[in-house]
C-alpha positions in Angstrom: 13.2 8.1 -19.1 14.0 8.1 -15.3 10.6 6.9 -14.3 11.0 3.8 -16.5 14.4 3.1 -15.1 12.9 3.5 -11.6 10.1 1.0 -12.3 12.7 -1.5 -13.7 14.6 -1.1 -10.5 11.5 -1.9 -8.4 10.7 -4.8 -10.7 14.1 -6.5 -11.0 16.1 -5.4 -8.0 13.5 -4.7 -5.3 11.2 -7.4 -6.7 8.0 -5.6 -6.0 4.7 -7.4 -6.7 2.9 -6.9 -10.1 0.0 -5.2 -8.2 2.4 -2.7 -6.4 4.2 -2.0 -9.7 0.9 -1.3 -11.4 0.0 1.2 -8.7 3.4 2.9 -8.8 3.3 3.2 -12.5 -0.1 4.8 -12.4 1.0 7.2 -9.6 4.2 8.2 -11.4 2.2 8.7 -14.6 -0.2 11.1 -12.8 2.6 13.1 -11.3 4.5 13.4 -14.5 1.3 14.5 -16.4 0.6 17.1 -13.7 4.2 18.6 -14.0 4.0 18.7 -17.8 0.5 20.3 -17.9 1.0 22.7 -15.0 4.7 23.7 -15.2 5.8 22.3 -18.6 8.5 20.5 -16.6 10.0 17.1 -17.4 13.5 17.3 -15.8 13.5 15.6 -12.4 16.3 17.8 -11.2 14.0 20.9 -11.4 11.3 19.4 -9.1 10.9 21.4 -5.9 8.8 20.5 -2.8 6.4 23.2 -3.8 5.6 21.3 -7.0 4.7 18.2 -4.9 2.6 20.2 -2.6 0.7 21.7 -5.6 0.1 18.2 -6.8 -1.3 17.2 -3.4 -3.7 20.2 -3.6 -4.8 19.2 -7.1 -5.4 15.6 -5.9 -7.5 16.9 -3.0 -9.6 19.1 -5.2 -10.3 16.1 -7.4 -11.7 14.2 -4.5 -8.8 11.9 -3.6 -8.9 10.9 0.1 -5.8 11.4 2.4 -5.1 7.6 2.4 -4.9 7.5 -1.4 -2.7 10.7 -1.5 -0.3 9.2 1.1 0.1 6.1 -1.1 1.0 8.3 -4.0 3.4 10.3 -1.9 5.0 7.0 -0.8 5.7 6.3 -4.5 7.4 9.7 -4.9 9.5 9.1 -1.8 10.8 5.9 -3.3 11.4 7.6 -6.6 13.4 10.5 -5.2 15.3 8.2 -2.9 16.3 6.2 -6.1 17.3 9.4 -7.9 19.6 10.4 -5.0 21.1 6.9 -5.0 21.8 7.3 -8.7 23.3 10.7 -8.3 20.6 12.3 -10.5 19.6 14.9 -7.8 21.4 16.4 -4.8 18.5 17.3 -2.6 15.3 15.3 -1.9 12.2 17.5 -2.3 10.1 15.1 -0.3 11.9 16.1 2.9 9.8 19.3 3.1 6.5 17.6 2.1 4.1 17.0 5.0 1.6 14.3 4.1 -2.1 14.7 5.0 -3.4 13.2 8.2 -5.5 10.1 7.9 -7.9 8.6 10.4 -6.9 5.2 11.9 -8.6 2.5 9.9 -9.2 -0.7 11.9 -8.9 -4.0 10.1 -12.1 -5.9 9.2 -12.2 -9.4 10.5 -14.6 -12.4 10.7 -15.6 -13.5 14.2 -14.2 -16.8 15.5 -17.7 -18.4 15.7 -18.3 -17.6 12.0 -15.0 -19.2 11.1 -15.8 -22.3 13.1 -19.2 -22.5 11.4 -17.5 -22.3 8.0 -15.2 -25.2 8.6 -17.6 -27.4 10.7 -20.8 -27.0 8.9 -20.3 -25.7 5.3 -20.2 -28.4 2.6 -17.2 -27.6 0.3 -18.2 -30.4 -2.1 -16.5 -33.6 -3.3 -13.6 -34.3 -5.6 -10.7 -32.0 -6.5 -12.7 -28.8 -6.5 -14.2 -29.4 -3.1 -11.0 -30.4 -1.4 -9.1 -27.6 -3.1 -11.7 -25.0 -2.0 -11.5 -26.1 1.6 -7.7 -26.0 1.4 -7.6 -22.5 0.1 -9.8 -21.3 3.0 -7.9 -23.3 5.6 -4.4 -22.1 4.4 -5.4 -18.4 4.3 -7.1 -18.5 7.7 -4.6 -20.8 9.5 -1.4 -19.2 8.3 -2.4 -15.6 7.6 -0.5 -15.5 4.3 -1.4 -13.1 1.6 -3.4 -13.9 -1.5 -0.3 -13.6 -3.7 1.7 -15.7 -1.4 -0.9 -18.5 -1.6 -1.0 -18.3 -5.4 2.8 -18.6 -5.5 3.0 -21.4 -2.9 4.8 -24.5 -4.4 4.5 -28.1 -3.5 8.2 -28.2 -2.5 7.6 -25.3 -0.1 5.7 -27.6 2.3 7.9 -29.4 4.8 5.9 -32.3 6.3 8.8 -33.2 8.6 8.7 -29.9 10.5 5.2 -28.9 9.5 6.3 -25.6 8.1 5.6 -23.8 4.8 8.2 -21.6 3.1 6.5 -18.3 2.0 7.9 -15.7 -0.3 6.5 -12.3 0.7 6.9 -8.8 -0.4 10.2 -7.9 -2.0 11.0 -11.6 -2.3 11.5 -11.9 1.5 11.4 -15.5 2.7 9.9 -16.7 5.9 8.8 -20.0 7.5 5.2 -20.3 8.7 4.2 -23.2 11.0 1.1 -25.2 10.0 -1.1 -27.3 12.3 -1.1 -31.1 12.0 -4.7 -31.1 10.6 -3.6 -28.6 7.9 -0.5 -30.7 7.0 -2.7 -33.8 6.6 -5.2 -31.8 4.5 -2.3 -30.7 2.2 -1.1 -34.3 1.9 -4.6 -35.5 1.0 -4.8 -32.8 -1.7 -1.4 -33.6 -3.2 -2.4 -37.2 -3.5 -5.7 -36.3 -5.1 -4.3 -33.8 -7.6 -1.8 -36.5 -8.7 -4.6 -38.8 -9.6 -6.8 -36.1 -11.2 -3.9 -34.5 -13.1 -1.4 -37.3 -13.8 1.8 -36.1 -15.3 1.0 -32.5 -14.5 4.3 -30.6 -14.0 2.9 -27.4 -12.6 5.0 -26.5 -9.5 2.3 -24.5 -7.8 0.6 -26.4 -4.9 -3.0 -25.5 -5.5 -4.4 -25.8 -9.0 -7.5 -24.6 -10.8 -10.2 -26.9 -12.2 -8.1 -27.2 -15.4 -4.9 -28.1 -13.6 -3.4 -24.6 -14.1 -2.0 -22.2 -11.4 -4.7 -20.2 -9.7 -5.0 -16.5 -10.4 -5.5 -13.8 -7.8 -9.1 -13.1 -9.1 -9.9 -16.8 -8.8 -8.9 -16.9 -5.2 -10.7 -13.6 -4.4 -14.0 -14.9 -5.8 -13.7 -18.2 -4.1 -13.1 -16.6 -0.7 -15.9 -14.1 -1.2 -18.3 -16.9 -2.0 -17.6 -18.9 1.1 -17.4 -16.0 3.6 -20.7 -14.8 2.3 -22.3 -18.0 3.7 -21.2 -17.4 7.3 -20.7 -13.6 7.8 -22.3 -10.3 6.8 -19.1 -8.2 7.2 -18.8 -5.7 4.4 -15.5 -6.9 3.1 -15.1 -10.6 2.3 -11.7 -10.9 0.7 -8.6 -13.0 1.3 -7.1 -10.1 3.2 -10.0 -10.3 5.6 -8.9 -13.8 6.5 -5.4 -12.5 7.1 -6.9 -9.8 9.4 -8.9 -12.6 11.1 -5.9 -14.8 11.6 -3.9 -11.9 13.3 -6.9 -10.6 15.4 -7.8 -14.0 16.7 -4.1 -14.7 17.7 -4.0 -11.3 19.5 -7.3 -12.0 21.3 -5.8 -15.2 22.6 -2.8 -13.5 24.0 -0.2 -14.2 21.3 3.0 -12.1 21.5 2.8 -9.2 19.1 6.4 -9.8 17.8 5.4 -13.4 17.0 2.4 -12.2 15.1 4.7 -9.7 13.2 7.0 -12.6 12.1 4.1 -14.8 11.1 2.6 -12.0 8.9 5.9 -11.1 7.4 5.6 -7.4 8.5 8.9 -5.4 8.4 7.7 -3.1 11.1 6.0 -3.8 14.4 3.9 -0.6 13.8 2.1 -2.5 11.1 1.1 -5.3 13.5 0.0 -3.1 16.4 -3.3 -2.4 14.7 -4.4 -6.0 15.6 -4.4 -5.2 19.3 -7.5 -3.0 18.9 -10.0 -5.8 19.5 -8.1 -7.1 22.5 -8.2 -3.6 24.0 -11.9 -3.3 23.4 -12.3 -6.7 25.1 -10.4 -5.5 28.1 -12.6 -2.4 28.3 -15.7 -4.6 28.4 -14.2 -6.7 31.2 -13.4 -3.6 33.1 -16.9 -2.1 32.7 -18.5 -5.3 33.9 -16.1 -6.2 36.8 -14.6 -3.1 38.4 -16.6 -1.5 41.2 -15.7 2.0 40.1 -16.5 1.5 36.4 -19.6 3.1 34.9 -21.9 0.2 34.3 -24.7 0.3 31.9 -28.1 -0.7 33.4 -30.6 -2.8 31.7 -34.0 -1.0 31.1 
């Protein structure tokens, strides 16, 4: 079927991540089921923009939020773009589909003081597990790489001559991310320790589990949540929050937005601009406190 060929295209040619593929497969399945049950339709060439709009209404009535619906529509845009490329359809029904508006969601981040407290005061423990746990937190916060990028990081991807790491991002895109000297030294210490703890281990991944195996996404997620829970009360305490923290702290310190974009591996500057929100709020506070014409709050 066309949807299976489309997913294979995303998997082998576009090299989408397993997580994204799972989401797209689910979205496609929901859309196909809707067409079959509502219109008894299975031919992609018969799909009209009104069918997509009807699916949007159905999703809204079932309680799906606009952000979730937009993600599903993004899947359909890729699908119909693929069909046009393959010559299966002549017109793209998505061109007449207007997505629902979503409110701007600001990224959750951990304050700088809390991150300093984590690395200066928290005891990560001794041995391989202790050094490994600290390294996971340091790499995520000091480089801003994604959880999947950390899991896939190999020992050979670290260049101690230039203090860079080679990161393979979404779609297999490769980028170089600089690392501070202290992080390079920490990685070197960890490599030496893992060689003594797991002699003869031929796993290429840089960071290993307690059993000397590659770490899983869930392993990293639980580890990060445990340590962030010690120093912060922010609602979300995930690896992606460390990525948000990395970018927000850079922005607050005046880093160029284009530089942050390259470090994060964003394809569009629009994705990076959300990190200026905190800097703007900081400027507002300075203005309120310093400008003679600003409306100042008075202490009771």
